[in-house]
N, C-alpha and C positions, 0 to 999 in steps of 0.2 A: 681728766679730771672729772667730779662729777658735777651736774646741775641738775634741776628742777626736769628738765627733760630726759632724765634716765629712769622718772619712777610713773607708776599705773596704780591710780584709786577709784575705787566704786563711787561713783555717784549713786543719789540715796532711791535713786530707782533700781539698783544693783549691776549696773553697766558698767564694766569698764571704761575707765576713762585714760586715754593717755595724757601725761602731762608736759609731752612733749606738743600738744594741740598749743601749750599757750607760750609755745618759743617766742619770742622777740618781743613779748609783754613785759609790762615789769607788776609782778606778782605779790599780791600780799597773805600769807599764808595766815588762817586763824584757827585755834582749836576753841571749838564754840558749845557752848550748852543752855539750853533754855529754861531752866531754873534755877538760876542763877542769879547778886549781887548785880552781876555786871552783865546781864543779861541784853539790859537798853542797848549797849553798846552796837548791838544789832541794828537798830535806827544809823549810827553812825558812819557804821561802814557801807550800808545800805547809800548814805550821799554819796559816802567816796564814790563808788561804784555807780553811780548816776554821772558825779559831778567830771570824773575822770574817765570812764570805759571808753568814751569814743577817742581820747589820747591814747590811748594805749594798758587802761590799769586792768587787772582781773582781780579781783578777790576770791578765794576760794576758802570756804569753810567747812570745816573737820570737826563735827561731833563727837566729843567726847564724855562717858561717862564717869571718869577716872576720878575726878573730886567731887566728894561727897557727895556721890550720883544723882547730879544735877543734870544729867541727859538720857533720864530711862525711859524716853518713848520707844517706839519705832519709827522707823526712816517716815511713814507715811506721816505719825504722829506729829515730826521733826521737821516734816512739809509744810504740813499745815500751821503749826506754829508761828512756824518764821511769815509765812507766806501770810497769815491772817495779820498778828499782832507787829509787824515790821516790815511787810511789802519787801519779803528779801528776793530781788530776782539773779546775785550772783551766783554762781555754780556753788550745791552743797554737796558732802560725799555723806558715803555711809558710816556710820561710828565707830572709831578706831581707839586706840591706847597711843596715847603720847607719851607713858613710860612703862619700863618692866620689862620682863622678857615677848611680851608680846606687842610692844610701840609698833606702829606702822612705821615701814622703813626710811619714810620721808622724812616723819619725825627723826628716827638716829639721826639722820644727816644733818638734818635742820639745826638742831640742837650741838651736833659736832661743827659745823659751821660757824655757828653764833651761841657760845654757851655764854649763860647767864654772870648773874653779880658773883664774884670770887673765882668765875670759871665754872662753877655749878654749869651743868650739861640739862639735869633735872628741871621738867617743866613743873611750873609752882601751884599753876591756876590753871583754870579757864579764859581766855582773850588772851592769851600771848600771842605775839605777831610775830612773825619776819617778812621781811620784804627783802627782794630779791629783783635784780636790775634786769633789761633785757637781755642779758646772759645769760640765765637761769643760775645765777650764783646770790648765793646771800650777804645783803648789805648791810643790814640793821635787825637786832631783835631789840622787842619791846615787852613792858612788863604787862601784864594784864590789866592796869590799872592805867597804862598809857590812854588817851581817850582817842579815836580815830583822827578825831580833826586835829589832834595834836601832828599825826604821822602826817599830814596833808604836805608840810614845807621841804620833807624828804622825798617825797611821791613827788613835787615839781619837779626837783631839778632830776632824777631818774627819767622823766616822761620827756 
């Protein structure tokens, strides 16, 4: 059975990261964007990271420019924006596609594992969130408008 450990993604610095490095942790995977009305969720994600990181939570941010061109920056611009505006210290990866023929394999698997409303697999907008248990399998999918703080009870159960 496929798990998070079966995937690799490039960090913002371009270096490949085996996602198996996060085995045994609770993981929240989020497609993010810097110029979205939901961008302030970075603050809530960072709060979760700081609050639960030592207990085994890791947040993985995947910039995506597929929704109204809201993540047009380079990797350096994305890193600078997230650091300066939200103090992001959780791992961020290179910009990827989450839908379509060029969708990153991780997101193809996430969408198959946890379809959205009415069984739709497509990601509808930035800040769609997937919570994975310590076994690397998807536990829950959250809508873009779900605030990070609202996920805390589910994270607590998995920690």
